[in-house]
Residue, then its C-alpha position, 0 to 999 in steps of 0.5 A: m504467498n502474499r506480501v505487504i510492503f509499505y513506505t510511510r514517514g508519519g506512521n499512518t500507512e504503517k497502521l494500515a499495512h499491519a491491518i492489511a497484513k492481518g487480513a492477508n495472513t502475512q507480515a508487513q514490511r517497510i520498504t527502504p532503499e536497501s529492500v530486496k524484492e521477493p515474489a508474491d502471488i498478491l503484493f499489497i502496496g502501501a503508499s502514502i501521498y506526500a505533496g501529491q505523489i508517492h514517496n521516491t523510495l517506494r517508486e524506486y522499489l516499484l521500478k525494480l519489480e519484474p512481471g514474475d514478482a507479483g501475480l497481482a498488485v493491490v494498493f492501499s494508501t493514506s493521505a491528508g486529502r482524498k488523493h490515493a496512490l492507485q494511478e501512480v502505482k499503475e503508471v509504474l507497474d502496467p508497462k511491466g505487465i504487472k496487473v494492478l487491481d482497480q480497487v484501492y483501500h484508502c483512508k485519510g491520515s492525520f497530518l501536522g497533528f490536527v488535520n484528520r486527527g485520530r486517523p486512521n482510526g479503528l473503523d479504518l483499520r477494520g476496513a483495511e483488514a476486511f479489504a485484504d481478506q476479501v481480495c485474498s478470498e477471491 
């Protein structure tokens, strides 16, 4: 079973999460401090970048994961710039023995209403769906 989890404040990563979920044939789940972990063959992790790092709510969720909770972790993210969440997710999950795919789906997200306005756009969302479909097909 595949799962898609994400954390977002502005909604950019949520848009990607729904596209990723469509490509992975599952539903997207927003992470909260109360979220319960559930095992997955492929765990897609949606992580927005805020002030250069992932949000603490997502970090805390990832810290609770154990090796049997994910056969493979796959990162997707948005940010105002080019930085994506892959390295931070790997830093949390690698020591646990959870394999993290080296490929990441990242796109710019709108910020403050004028930076990257309209992103993620339709092309970004179609790319996210195709990325998830490809990962699940391999």
